[in-house]
mmCIF entry with sequence, helices, sheets and N, C-alpha, C, O atoms, coordinates in Angstrom:
data_MODEL
# 
_entry.id   MODEL 
# 
_entity.id                         1 
_entity.type                       polymer 
_entity.pdbx_number_of_molecules   1 
# 
_entity_poly.entity_id                      1 
_entity_poly.type                           'polypeptide(L)' 
_entity_poly.nstd_linkage                   no 
_entity_poly.nstd_monomer                   no 
_entity_poly.pdbx_seq_one_letter_code       
;(UNK)(UNK)(UNK)(UNK)(UNK)(UNK)(UNK)(UNK)(UNK)(UNK)(UNK)(UNK)(UNK)(UNK)(UNK)(UNK)
(UNK)(UNK)(UNK)(UNK)(UNK)(UNK)(UNK)(UNK)(UNK)(UNK)(UNK)(UNK)(UNK)(UNK)(UNK)(UNK)
(UNK)(UNK)(UNK)(UNK)(UNK)(UNK)(UNK)(UNK)(UNK)(UNK)(UNK)(UNK)(UNK)(UNK)(UNK)(UNK)
(UNK)(UNK)
;
_entity_poly.pdbx_seq_one_letter_code_can   XXXXXXXXXXXXXXXXXXXXXXXXXXXXXXXXXXXXXXXXXXXXXXXXXX 
_entity_poly.pdbx_strand_id                 A 
# 
loop_
_entity_poly_seq.entity_id 
_entity_poly_seq.num 
_entity_poly_seq.mon_id 
_entity_poly_seq.hetero 
1 1  UNK n 
1 2  UNK n 
1 3  UNK n 
1 4  UNK n 
1 5  UNK n 
1 6  UNK n 
1 7  UNK n 
1 8  UNK n 
1 9  UNK n 
1 10 UNK n 
1 11 UNK n 
1 12 UNK n 
1 13 UNK n 
1 14 UNK n 
1 15 UNK n 
1 16 UNK n 
1 17 UNK n 
1 18 UNK n 
1 19 UNK n 
1 20 UNK n 
1 21 UNK n 
1 22 UNK n 
1 23 UNK n 
1 24 UNK n 
1 25 UNK n 
1 26 UNK n 
1 27 UNK n 
1 28 UNK n 
1 29 UNK n 
1 30 UNK n 
1 31 UNK n 
1 32 UNK n 
1 33 UNK n 
1 34 UNK n 
1 35 UNK n 
1 36 UNK n 
1 37 UNK n 
1 38 UNK n 
1 39 UNK n 
1 40 UNK n 
1 41 UNK n 
1 42 UNK n 
1 43 UNK n 
1 44 UNK n 
1 45 UNK n 
1 46 UNK n 
1 47 UNK n 
1 48 UNK n 
1 49 UNK n 
1 50 UNK n 
# 
_struct_asym.id          A 
_struct_asym.entity_id   1 
# 
loop_
_struct_conf.conf_type_id 
_struct_conf.id 
_struct_conf.pdbx_PDB_helix_id 
_struct_conf.beg_label_comp_id 
_struct_conf.beg_label_asym_id 
_struct_conf.beg_label_seq_id 
_struct_conf.pdbx_beg_PDB_ins_code 
_struct_conf.end_label_comp_id 
_struct_conf.end_label_asym_id 
_struct_conf.end_label_seq_id 
_struct_conf.pdbx_end_PDB_ins_code 
_struct_conf.beg_auth_comp_id 
_struct_conf.beg_auth_asym_id 
_struct_conf.beg_auth_seq_id 
_struct_conf.end_auth_comp_id 
_struct_conf.end_auth_asym_id 
_struct_conf.end_auth_seq_id 
_struct_conf.pdbx_PDB_helix_class 
_struct_conf.details 
_struct_conf.pdbx_PDB_helix_length 
HELX_P HELX_P1 AA1 UNK A 2  ? UNK A 24 ? UNK A 2  UNK A 24 1 ? 23 
HELX_P HELX_P2 AA2 UNK A 28 ? UNK A 48 ? UNK A 28 UNK A 48 1 ? 21 
# 
_struct_conf_type.id          HELX_P 
_struct_conf_type.criteria    ? 
_struct_conf_type.reference   ? 
# 
loop_
_atom_site.group_PDB 
_atom_site.id 
_atom_site.type_symbol 
_atom_site.label_atom_id 
_atom_site.label_alt_id 
_atom_site.label_comp_id 
_atom_site.label_asym_id 
_atom_site.label_entity_id 
_atom_site.label_seq_id 
_atom_site.pdbx_PDB_ins_code 
_atom_site.Cartn_x 
_atom_site.Cartn_y 
_atom_site.Cartn_z 
_atom_site.occupancy 
_atom_site.B_iso_or_equiv 
_atom_site.pdbx_formal_charge 
_atom_site.auth_seq_id 
_atom_site.auth_comp_id 
_atom_site.auth_asym_id 
_atom_site.auth_atom_id 
_atom_site.pdbx_PDB_model_num 
ATOM 1   N N  . UNK A 1 1  ? 0.820   -1.191 0.000   1.00 0.00 ? 1  UNK A N  1 
ATOM 2   C CA . UNK A 1 1  ? 0.000   0.000  0.000   1.00 0.00 ? 1  UNK A CA 1 
ATOM 3   C C  . UNK A 1 1  ? 0.864   1.255  0.000   1.00 0.00 ? 1  UNK A C  1 
ATOM 4   O O  . UNK A 1 1  ? 0.489   2.281  -0.568  1.00 0.00 ? 1  UNK A O  1 
ATOM 5   N N  . UNK A 1 2  ? 2.015   1.160  0.639   1.00 0.00 ? 2  UNK A N  1 
ATOM 6   C CA . UNK A 1 2  ? 2.883   2.323  0.741   1.00 0.00 ? 2  UNK A CA 1 
ATOM 7   C C  . UNK A 1 2  ? 3.472   2.715  -0.614  1.00 0.00 ? 2  UNK A C  1 
ATOM 8   O O  . UNK A 1 2  ? 3.658   3.899  -0.892  1.00 0.00 ? 2  UNK A O  1 
ATOM 9   N N  . UNK A 1 3  ? 3.765   1.724  -1.453  1.00 0.00 ? 3  UNK A N  1 
ATOM 10  C CA . UNK A 1 3  ? 4.323   2.010  -2.777  1.00 0.00 ? 3  UNK A CA 1 
ATOM 11  C C  . UNK A 1 3  ? 3.297   2.761  -3.622  1.00 0.00 ? 3  UNK A C  1 
ATOM 12  O O  . UNK A 1 3  ? 3.647   3.701  -4.335  1.00 0.00 ? 3  UNK A O  1 
ATOM 13  N N  . UNK A 1 4  ? 2.036   2.349  -3.545  1.00 0.00 ? 4  UNK A N  1 
ATOM 14  C CA . UNK A 1 4  ? 0.999   3.026  -4.314  1.00 0.00 ? 4  UNK A CA 1 
ATOM 15  C C  . UNK A 1 4  ? 0.856   4.483  -3.893  1.00 0.00 ? 4  UNK A C  1 
ATOM 16  O O  . UNK A 1 4  ? 0.662   5.368  -4.727  1.00 0.00 ? 4  UNK A O  1 
ATOM 17  N N  . UNK A 1 5  ? 0.953   4.716  -2.603  1.00 0.00 ? 5  UNK A N  1 
ATOM 18  C CA . UNK A 1 5  ? 0.839   6.084  -2.094  1.00 0.00 ? 5  UNK A CA 1 
ATOM 19  C C  . UNK A 1 5  ? 2.015   6.932  -2.573  1.00 0.00 ? 5  UNK A C  1 
ATOM 20  O O  . UNK A 1 5  ? 1.841   8.084  -2.969  1.00 0.00 ? 5  UNK A O  1 
ATOM 21  N N  . UNK A 1 6  ? 3.204   6.352  -2.532  1.00 0.00 ? 6  UNK A N  1 
ATOM 22  C CA . UNK A 1 6  ? 4.400   7.054  -2.984  1.00 0.00 ? 6  UNK A CA 1 
ATOM 23  C C  . UNK A 1 6  ? 4.317   7.344  -4.478  1.00 0.00 ? 6  UNK A C  1 
ATOM 24  O O  . UNK A 1 6  ? 4.672   8.436  -4.922  1.00 0.00 ? 6  UNK A O  1 
ATOM 25  N N  . UNK A 1 7  ? 3.853   6.379  -5.245  1.00 0.00 ? 7  UNK A N  1 
ATOM 26  C CA . UNK A 1 7  ? 3.714   6.564  -6.681  1.00 0.00 ? 7  UNK A CA 1 
ATOM 27  C C  . UNK A 1 7  ? 2.730   7.694  -6.983  1.00 0.00 ? 7  UNK A C  1 
ATOM 28  O O  . UNK A 1 7  ? 2.984   8.538  -7.841  1.00 0.00 ? 7  UNK A O  1 
ATOM 29  N N  . UNK A 1 8  ? 1.614   7.699  -6.273  1.00 0.00 ? 8  UNK A N  1 
ATOM 30  C CA . UNK A 1 8  ? 0.626   8.753  -6.457  1.00 0.00 ? 8  UNK A CA 1 
ATOM 31  C C  . UNK A 1 8  ? 1.187   10.125 -6.134  1.00 0.00 ? 8  UNK A C  1 
ATOM 32  O O  . UNK A 1 8  ? 0.916   11.102 -6.832  1.00 0.00 ? 8  UNK A O  1 
ATOM 33  N N  . UNK A 1 9  ? 1.970   10.187 -5.069  1.00 0.00 ? 9  UNK A N  1 
ATOM 34  C CA . UNK A 1 9  ? 2.601   11.449 -4.694  1.00 0.00 ? 9  UNK A CA 1 
ATOM 35  C C  . UNK A 1 9  ? 3.568   11.920 -5.780  1.00 0.00 ? 9  UNK A C  1 
ATOM 36  O O  . UNK A 1 9  ? 3.594   13.101 -6.126  1.00 0.00 ? 9  UNK A O  1 
ATOM 37  N N  . UNK A 1 10 ? 4.352   10.999 -6.307  1.00 0.00 ? 10 UNK A N  1 
ATOM 38  C CA . UNK A 1 10 ? 5.317   11.362 -7.352  1.00 0.00 ? 10 UNK A CA 1 
ATOM 39  C C  . UNK A 1 10 ? 4.619   11.817 -8.634  1.00 0.00 ? 10 UNK A C  1 
ATOM 40  O O  . UNK A 1 10 ? 5.048   12.781 -9.267  1.00 0.00 ? 10 UNK A O  1 
ATOM 41  N N  . UNK A 1 11 ? 3.537   11.120 -9.018  1.00 0.00 ? 11 UNK A N  1 
ATOM 42  C CA . UNK A 1 11 ? 2.796   11.547 -10.202 1.00 0.00 ? 11 UNK A CA 1 
ATOM 43  C C  . UNK A 1 11 ? 2.176   12.922 -10.000 1.00 0.00 ? 11 UNK A C  1 
ATOM 44  O O  . UNK A 1 11 ? 2.174   13.752 -10.910 1.00 0.00 ? 11 UNK A O  1 
ATOM 45  N N  . UNK A 1 12 ? 1.653   13.156 -8.812  1.00 0.00 ? 12 UNK A N  1 
ATOM 46  C CA . UNK A 1 12 ? 1.092   14.473 -8.503  1.00 0.00 ? 12 UNK A CA 1 
ATOM 47  C C  . UNK A 1 12 ? 2.139   15.566 -8.568  1.00 0.00 ? 12 UNK A C  1 
ATOM 48  O O  . UNK A 1 12 ? 1.886   16.655 -9.085  1.00 0.00 ? 12 UNK A O  1 
ATOM 49  N N  . UNK A 1 13 ? 3.328   15.266 -8.035  1.00 0.00 ? 13 UNK A N  1 
ATOM 50  C CA . UNK A 1 13 ? 4.422   16.218 -8.073  1.00 0.00 ? 13 UNK A CA 1 
ATOM 51  C C  . UNK A 1 13 ? 4.856   16.498 -9.511  1.00 0.00 ? 13 UNK A C  1 
ATOM 52  O O  . UNK A 1 13 ? 5.125   17.643 -9.872  1.00 0.00 ? 13 UNK A O  1 
ATOM 53  N N  . UNK A 1 14 ? 4.921   15.452 -10.325 1.00 0.00 ? 14 UNK A N  1 
ATOM 54  C CA . UNK A 1 14 ? 5.304   15.626 -11.732 1.00 0.00 ? 14 UNK A CA 1 
ATOM 55  C C  . UNK A 1 14 ? 4.283   16.491 -12.468 1.00 0.00 ? 14 UNK A C  1 
ATOM 56  O O  . UNK A 1 14 ? 4.652   17.343 -13.276 1.00 0.00 ? 14 UNK A O  1 
ATOM 57  N N  . UNK A 1 15 ? 2.999   16.269 -12.185 1.00 0.00 ? 15 UNK A N  1 
ATOM 58  C CA . UNK A 1 15 ? 1.953   17.070 -12.820 1.00 0.00 ? 15 UNK A CA 1 
ATOM 59  C C  . UNK A 1 15 ? 2.074   18.536 -12.398 1.00 0.00 ? 15 UNK A C  1 
ATOM 60  O O  . UNK A 1 15 ? 1.921   19.439 -13.221 1.00 0.00 ? 15 UNK A O  1 
ATOM 61  N N  . UNK A 1 16 ? 2.350   18.766 -11.107 1.00 0.00 ? 16 UNK A N  1 
ATOM 62  C CA . UNK A 1 16 ? 2.520   20.126 -10.608 1.00 0.00 ? 16 UNK A CA 1 
ATOM 63  C C  . UNK A 1 16 ? 3.719   20.806 -11.267 1.00 0.00 ? 16 UNK A C  1 
ATOM 64  O O  . UNK A 1 16 ? 3.632   21.963 -11.679 1.00 0.00 ? 16 UNK A O  1 
ATOM 65  N N  . UNK A 1 17 ? 4.838   20.085 -11.364 1.00 0.00 ? 17 UNK A N  1 
ATOM 66  C CA . UNK A 1 17 ? 6.032   20.657 -11.984 1.00 0.00 ? 17 UNK A CA 1 
ATOM 67  C C  . UNK A 1 17 ? 5.794   20.963 -13.462 1.00 0.00 ? 17 UNK A C  1 
ATOM 68  O O  . UNK A 1 17 ? 6.313   21.949 -13.985 1.00 0.00 ? 17 UNK A O  1 
ATOM 69  N N  . UNK A 1 18 ? 5.015   20.127 -14.127 1.00 0.00 ? 18 UNK A N  1 
ATOM 70  C CA . UNK A 1 18 ? 4.663   20.402 -15.517 1.00 0.00 ? 18 UNK A CA 1 
ATOM 71  C C  . UNK A 1 18 ? 3.832   21.660 -15.643 1.00 0.00 ? 18 UNK A C  1 
ATOM 72  O O  . UNK A 1 18 ? 4.003   22.432 -16.587 1.00 0.00 ? 18 UNK A O  1 
ATOM 73  N N  . UNK A 1 19 ? 2.924   21.871 -14.688 1.00 0.00 ? 19 UNK A N  1 
ATOM 74  C CA . UNK A 1 19 ? 2.126   23.095 -14.683 1.00 0.00 ? 19 UNK A CA 1 
ATOM 75  C C  . UNK A 1 19 ? 3.005   24.317 -14.481 1.00 0.00 ? 19 UNK A C  1 
ATOM 76  O O  . UNK A 1 19 ? 2.830   25.334 -15.153 1.00 0.00 ? 19 UNK A O  1 
ATOM 77  N N  . UNK A 1 20 ? 3.947   24.218 -13.557 1.00 0.00 ? 20 UNK A N  1 
ATOM 78  C CA . UNK A 1 20 ? 4.858   25.332 -13.292 1.00 0.00 ? 20 UNK A CA 1 
ATOM 79  C C  . UNK A 1 20 ? 5.683   25.645 -14.533 1.00 0.00 ? 20 UNK A C  1 
ATOM 80  O O  . UNK A 1 20 ? 5.877   26.811 -14.877 1.00 0.00 ? 20 UNK A O  1 
ATOM 81  N N  . UNK A 1 21 ? 6.161   24.620 -15.196 1.00 0.00 ? 21 UNK A N  1 
ATOM 82  C CA . UNK A 1 21 ? 6.960   24.823 -16.398 1.00 0.00 ? 21 UNK A CA 1 
ATOM 83  C C  . UNK A 1 21 ? 6.121   25.454 -17.507 1.00 0.00 ? 21 UNK A C  1 
ATOM 84  O O  . UNK A 1 21 ? 6.613   26.307 -18.245 1.00 0.00 ? 21 UNK A O  1 
ATOM 85  N N  . UNK A 1 22 ? 4.855   25.042 -17.629 1.00 0.00 ? 22 UNK A N  1 
ATOM 86  C CA . UNK A 1 22 ? 3.976   25.620 -18.642 1.00 0.00 ? 22 UNK A CA 1 
ATOM 87  C C  . UNK A 1 22 ? 3.737   27.102 -18.373 1.00 0.00 ? 22 UNK A C  1 
ATOM 88  O O  . UNK A 1 22 ? 3.669   27.902 -19.306 1.00 0.00 ? 22 UNK A O  1 
ATOM 89  N N  . UNK A 1 23 ? 3.609   27.466 -17.105 1.00 0.00 ? 23 UNK A N  1 
ATOM 90  C CA . UNK A 1 23 ? 3.421   28.875 -16.756 1.00 0.00 ? 23 UNK A CA 1 
ATOM 91  C C  . UNK A 1 23 ? 4.678   29.666 -17.102 1.00 0.00 ? 23 UNK A C  1 
ATOM 92  O O  . UNK A 1 23 ? 4.599   30.774 -17.631 1.00 0.00 ? 23 UNK A O  1 
ATOM 93  N N  . UNK A 1 24 ? 5.834   29.088 -16.799 1.00 0.00 ? 24 UNK A N  1 
ATOM 94  C CA . UNK A 1 24 ? 7.090   29.778 -17.109 1.00 0.00 ? 24 UNK A CA 1 
ATOM 95  C C  . UNK A 1 24 ? 7.274   29.972 -18.607 1.00 0.00 ? 24 UNK A C  1 
ATOM 96  O O  . UNK A 1 24 ? 7.774   31.007 -19.047 1.00 0.00 ? 24 UNK A O  1 
ATOM 97  N N  . UNK A 1 25 ? 6.870   28.979 -19.388 1.00 0.00 ? 25 UNK A N  1 
ATOM 98  C CA . UNK A 1 25 ? 7.048   29.046 -20.837 1.00 0.00 ? 25 UNK A CA 1 
ATOM 99  C C  . UNK A 1 25 ? 5.855   29.679 -21.543 1.00 0.00 ? 25 UNK A C  1 
ATOM 100 O O  . UNK A 1 25 ? 5.836   29.775 -22.770 1.00 0.00 ? 25 UNK A O  1 
ATOM 101 N N  . UNK A 1 26 ? 4.857   30.111 -20.770 1.00 0.00 ? 26 UNK A N  1 
ATOM 102 C CA . UNK A 1 26 ? 3.639   30.746 -21.294 1.00 0.00 ? 26 UNK A CA 1 
ATOM 103 C C  . UNK A 1 26 ? 2.903   29.841 -22.276 1.00 0.00 ? 26 UNK A C  1 
ATOM 104 O O  . UNK A 1 26 ? 2.496   30.272 -23.355 1.00 0.00 ? 26 UNK A O  1 
ATOM 105 N N  . UNK A 1 27 ? 2.740   28.595 -21.888 1.00 0.00 ? 27 UNK A N  1 
ATOM 106 C CA . UNK A 1 27 ? 2.037   27.612 -22.716 1.00 0.00 ? 27 UNK A CA 1 
ATOM 107 C C  . UNK A 1 27 ? 0.907   26.946 -21.923 1.00 0.00 ? 27 UNK A C  1 
ATOM 108 O O  . UNK A 1 27 ? 0.622   25.762 -22.099 1.00 0.00 ? 27 UNK A O  1 
ATOM 109 N N  . UNK A 1 28 ? 0.276   27.727 -21.052 1.00 0.00 ? 28 UNK A N  1 
ATOM 110 C CA . UNK A 1 28 ? -0.742  27.174 -20.162 1.00 0.00 ? 28 UNK A CA 1 
ATOM 111 C C  . UNK A 1 28 ? -1.950  26.691 -20.961 1.00 0.00 ? 28 UNK A C  1 
ATOM 112 O O  . UNK A 1 28 ? -2.464  25.601 -20.708 1.00 0.00 ? 28 UNK A O  1 
ATOM 113 N N  . UNK A 1 29 ? -2.400  27.482 -21.910 1.00 0.00 ? 29 UNK A N  1 
ATOM 114 C CA . UNK A 1 29 ? -3.574  27.112 -22.706 1.00 0.00 ? 29 UNK A CA 1 
ATOM 115 C C  . UNK A 1 29 ? -3.373  25.803 -23.447 1.00 0.00 ? 29 UNK A C  1 
ATOM 116 O O  . UNK A 1 29 ? -4.272  24.963 -23.498 1.00 0.00 ? 29 UNK A O  1 
ATOM 117 N N  . UNK A 1 30 ? -2.210  25.635 -24.011 1.00 0.00 ? 30 UNK A N  1 
ATOM 118 C CA . UNK A 1 30 ? -1.906  24.404 -24.742 1.00 0.00 ? 30 UNK A CA 1 
ATOM 119 C C  . UNK A 1 30 ? -1.916  23.203 -23.799 1.00 0.00 ? 30 UNK A C  1 
ATOM 120 O O  . UNK A 1 30 ? -2.422  22.137 -24.150 1.00 0.00 ? 30 UNK A O  1 
ATOM 121 N N  . UNK A 1 31 ? -1.359  23.377 -22.605 1.00 0.00 ? 31 UNK A N  1 
ATOM 122 C CA . UNK A 1 31 ? -1.322  22.287 -21.627 1.00 0.00 ? 31 UNK A CA 1 
ATOM 123 C C  . UNK A 1 31 ? -2.723  21.911 -21.163 1.00 0.00 ? 31 UNK A C  1 
ATOM 124 O O  . UNK A 1 31 ? -3.042  20.729 -21.034 1.00 0.00 ? 31 UNK A O  1 
ATOM 125 N N  . UNK A 1 32 ? -3.555  22.908 -20.913 1.00 0.00 ? 32 UNK A N  1 
ATOM 126 C CA . UNK A 1 32 ? -4.931  22.646 -20.488 1.00 0.00 ? 32 UNK A CA 1 
ATOM 127 C C  . UNK A 1 32 ? -5.691  21.911 -21.581 1.00 0.00 ? 32 UNK A C  1 
ATOM 128 O O  . UNK A 1 32 ? -6.417  20.957 -21.303 1.00 0.00 ? 32 UNK A O  1 
ATOM 129 N N  . UNK A 1 33 ? -5.528  22.352 -22.826 1.00 0.00 ? 33 UNK A N  1 
ATOM 130 C CA . UNK A 1 33 ? -6.224  21.704 -23.940 1.00 0.00 ? 33 UNK A CA 1 
ATOM 131 C C  . UNK A 1 33 ? -5.803  20.247 -24.079 1.00 0.00 ? 33 UNK A C  1 
ATOM 132 O O  . UNK A 1 33 ? -6.641  19.376 -24.308 1.00 0.00 ? 33 UNK A O  1 
ATOM 133 N N  . UNK A 1 34 ? -4.521  19.983 -23.942 1.00 0.00 ? 34 UNK A N  1 
ATOM 134 C CA . UNK A 1 34 ? -4.043  18.596 -24.048 1.00 0.00 ? 34 UNK A CA 1 
ATOM 135 C C  . UNK A 1 34 ? -4.532  17.749 -22.895 1.00 0.00 ? 34 UNK A C  1 
ATOM 136 O O  . UNK A 1 34 ? -4.838  16.571 -23.080 1.00 0.00 ? 34 UNK A O  1 
ATOM 137 N N  . UNK A 1 35 ? -4.611  18.327 -21.702 1.00 0.00 ? 35 UNK A N  1 
ATOM 138 C CA . UNK A 1 35 ? -5.092  17.569 -20.548 1.00 0.00 ? 35 UNK A CA 1 
ATOM 139 C C  . UNK A 1 35 ? -6.568  17.216 -20.720 1.00 0.00 ? 35 UNK A C  1 
ATOM 140 O O  . UNK A 1 35 ? -6.981  16.096 -20.418 1.00 0.00 ? 35 UNK A O  1 
ATOM 141 N N  . UNK A 1 36 ? -7.359  18.170 -21.203 1.00 0.00 ? 36 UNK A N  1 
ATOM 142 C CA . UNK A 1 36 ? -8.788  17.919 -21.446 1.00 0.00 ? 36 UNK A CA 1 
ATOM 143 C C  . UNK A 1 36 ? -8.964  16.859 -22.525 1.00 0.00 ? 36 UNK A C  1 
ATOM 144 O O  . UNK A 1 36 ? -9.796  15.962 -22.385 1.00 0.00 ? 36 UNK A O  1 
ATOM 145 N N  . UNK A 1 37 ? -8.185  16.956 -23.602 1.00 0.00 ? 37 UNK A N  1 
ATOM 146 C CA . UNK A 1 37 ? -8.277  15.973 -24.682 1.00 0.00 ? 37 UNK A CA 1 
ATOM 147 C C  . UNK A 1 37 ? -7.880  14.577 -24.184 1.00 0.00 ? 37 UNK A C  1 
ATOM 148 O O  . UNK A 1 37 ? -8.503  13.583 -24.558 1.00 0.00 ? 37 UNK A O  1 
ATOM 149 N N  . UNK A 1 38 ? -6.858  14.507 -23.353 1.00 0.00 ? 38 UNK A N  1 
ATOM 150 C CA . UNK A 1 38 ? -6.420  13.225 -22.812 1.00 0.00 ? 38 UNK A CA 1 
ATOM 151 C C  . UNK A 1 38 ? -7.471  12.586 -21.917 1.00 0.00 ? 38 UNK A C  1 
ATOM 152 O O  . UNK A 1 38 ? -7.688  11.376 -21.973 1.00 0.00 ? 38 UNK A O  1 
ATOM 153 N N  . UNK A 1 39 ? -8.119  13.396 -21.096 1.00 0.00 ? 39 UNK A N  1 
ATOM 154 C CA . UNK A 1 39 ? -9.170  12.860 -20.234 1.00 0.00 ? 39 UNK A CA 1 
ATOM 155 C C  . UNK A 1 39 ? -10.344 12.365 -21.057 1.00 0.00 ? 39 UNK A C  1 
ATOM 156 O O  . UNK A 1 39 ? -10.897 11.302 -20.775 1.00 0.00 ? 39 UNK A O  1 
ATOM 157 N N  . UNK A 1 40 ? -10.732 13.129 -22.076 1.00 0.00 ? 40 UNK A N  1 
ATOM 158 C CA . UNK A 1 40 ? -11.855 12.720 -22.925 1.00 0.00 ? 40 UNK A CA 1 
ATOM 159 C C  . UNK A 1 40 ? -11.531 11.411 -23.645 1.00 0.00 ? 40 UNK A C  1 
ATOM 160 O O  . UNK A 1 40 ? -12.382 10.528 -23.748 1.00 0.00 ? 40 UNK A O  1 
ATOM 161 N N  . UNK A 1 41 ? -10.317 11.291 -24.134 1.00 0.00 ? 41 UNK A N  1 
ATOM 162 C CA . UNK A 1 41 ? -9.906  10.069 -24.816 1.00 0.00 ? 41 UNK A CA 1 
ATOM 163 C C  . UNK A 1 41 ? -9.916  8.882  -23.851 1.00 0.00 ? 41 UNK A C  1 
ATOM 164 O O  . UNK A 1 41 ? -10.393 7.800  -24.192 1.00 0.00 ? 41 UNK A O  1 
ATOM 165 N N  . UNK A 1 42 ? -9.385  9.095  -22.645 1.00 0.00 ? 42 UNK A N  1 
ATOM 166 C CA . UNK A 1 42 ? -9.366  8.032  -21.649 1.00 0.00 ? 42 UNK A CA 1 
ATOM 167 C C  . UNK A 1 42 ? -10.764 7.581  -21.259 1.00 0.00 ? 42 UNK A C  1 
ATOM 168 O O  . UNK A 1 42 ? -11.011 6.384  -21.110 1.00 0.00 ? 42 UNK A O  1 
ATOM 169 N N  . UNK A 1 43 ? -11.671 8.519  -21.094 1.00 0.00 ? 43 UNK A N  1 
ATOM 170 C CA . UNK A 1 43 ? -13.049 8.161  -20.748 1.00 0.00 ? 43 UNK A CA 1 
ATOM 171 C C  . UNK A 1 43 ? -13.722 7.414  -21.886 1.00 0.00 ? 43 UNK A C  1 
ATOM 172 O O  . UNK A 1 43 ? -14.438 6.438  -21.662 1.00 0.00 ? 43 UNK A O  1 
ATOM 173 N N  . UNK A 1 44 ? -13.488 7.880  -23.117 1.00 0.00 ? 44 UNK A N  1 
ATOM 174 C CA . UNK A 1 44 ? -14.078 7.200  -24.274 1.00 0.00 ? 44 UNK A CA 1 
ATOM 175 C C  . UNK A 1 44 ? -13.590 5.779  -24.406 1.00 0.00 ? 44 UNK A C  1 
ATOM 176 O O  . UNK A 1 44 ? -14.379 4.868  -24.655 1.00 0.00 ? 44 UNK A O  1 
ATOM 177 N N  . UNK A 1 45 ? -12.296 5.582  -24.242 1.00 0.00 ? 45 UNK A N  1 
ATOM 178 C CA . UNK A 1 45 ? -11.743 4.233  -24.327 1.00 0.00 ? 45 UNK A CA 1 
ATOM 179 C C  . UNK A 1 45 ? -12.229 3.372  -23.162 1.00 0.00 ? 45 UNK A C  1 
ATOM 180 O O  . UNK A 1 45 ? -12.475 2.177  -23.328 1.00 0.00 ? 45 UNK A O  1 
ATOM 181 N N  . UNK A 1 46 ? -12.365 3.975  -21.994 1.00 0.00 ? 46 UNK A N  1 
ATOM 182 C CA . UNK A 1 46 ? -12.875 3.225  -20.846 1.00 0.00 ? 46 UNK A CA 1 
ATOM 183 C C  . UNK A 1 46 ? -14.291 2.715  -21.086 1.00 0.00 ? 46 UNK A C  1 
ATOM 184 O O  . UNK A 1 46 ? -14.620 1.583  -20.732 1.00 0.00 ? 46 UNK A O  1 
ATOM 185 N N  . UNK A 1 47 ? -15.117 3.551  -21.685 1.00 0.00 ? 47 UNK A N  1 
ATOM 186 C CA . UNK A 1 47 ? -16.496 3.138  -21.997 1.00 0.00 ? 47 UNK A CA 1 
ATOM 187 C C  . UNK A 1 47 ? -16.523 2.088  -23.100 1.00 0.00 ? 47 UNK A C  1 
ATOM 188 O O  . UNK A 1 47 ? -17.368 1.193  -23.098 1.00 0.00 ? 47 UNK A O  1 
ATOM 189 N N  . UNK A 1 48 ? -15.604 2.205  -24.028 1.00 0.00 ? 48 UNK A N  1 
ATOM 190 C CA . UNK A 1 48 ? -15.556 1.276  -25.140 1.00 0.00 ? 48 UNK A CA 1 
ATOM 191 C C  . UNK A 1 48 ? -15.184 -0.136 -24.675 1.00 0.00 ? 48 UNK A C  1 
ATOM 192 O O  . UNK A 1 48 ? -15.737 -1.117 -25.172 1.00 0.00 ? 48 UNK A O  1 
ATOM 193 N N  . UNK A 1 49 ? -14.257 -0.238 -23.733 1.00 0.00 ? 49 UNK A N  1 
ATOM 194 C CA . UNK A 1 49 ? -13.749 -1.540 -23.295 1.00 0.00 ? 49 UNK A CA 1 
ATOM 195 C C  . UNK A 1 49 ? -14.353 -2.011 -21.973 1.00 0.00 ? 49 UNK A C  1 
ATOM 196 O O  . UNK A 1 49 ? -13.745 -2.826 -21.279 1.00 0.00 ? 49 UNK A O  1 
ATOM 197 N N  . UNK A 1 50 ? -15.501 -1.528 -21.624 1.00 0.00 ? 50 UNK A N  1 
ATOM 198 C CA . UNK A 1 50 ? -16.151 -1.936 -20.383 1.00 0.00 ? 50 UNK A CA 1 
ATOM 199 C C  . UNK A 1 50 ? -16.633 -3.344 -20.411 1.00 0.00 ? 50 UNK A C  1 
ATOM 200 O O  . UNK A 1 50 ? -17.201 -3.822 -19.429 1.00 0.00 ? 50 UNK A O  1 
# 
């Protein structure tokens, strides 16, 4: 259980650092659009393979 928690923390940290980098590079809109597209794709595939 501890490994899963650590993995989740690391993924969260990586996502946060990516957000910070996007703000620094002024590419926030592009990052948000890709995140929304990725979630929509994941949900669609999840429904397809249920």
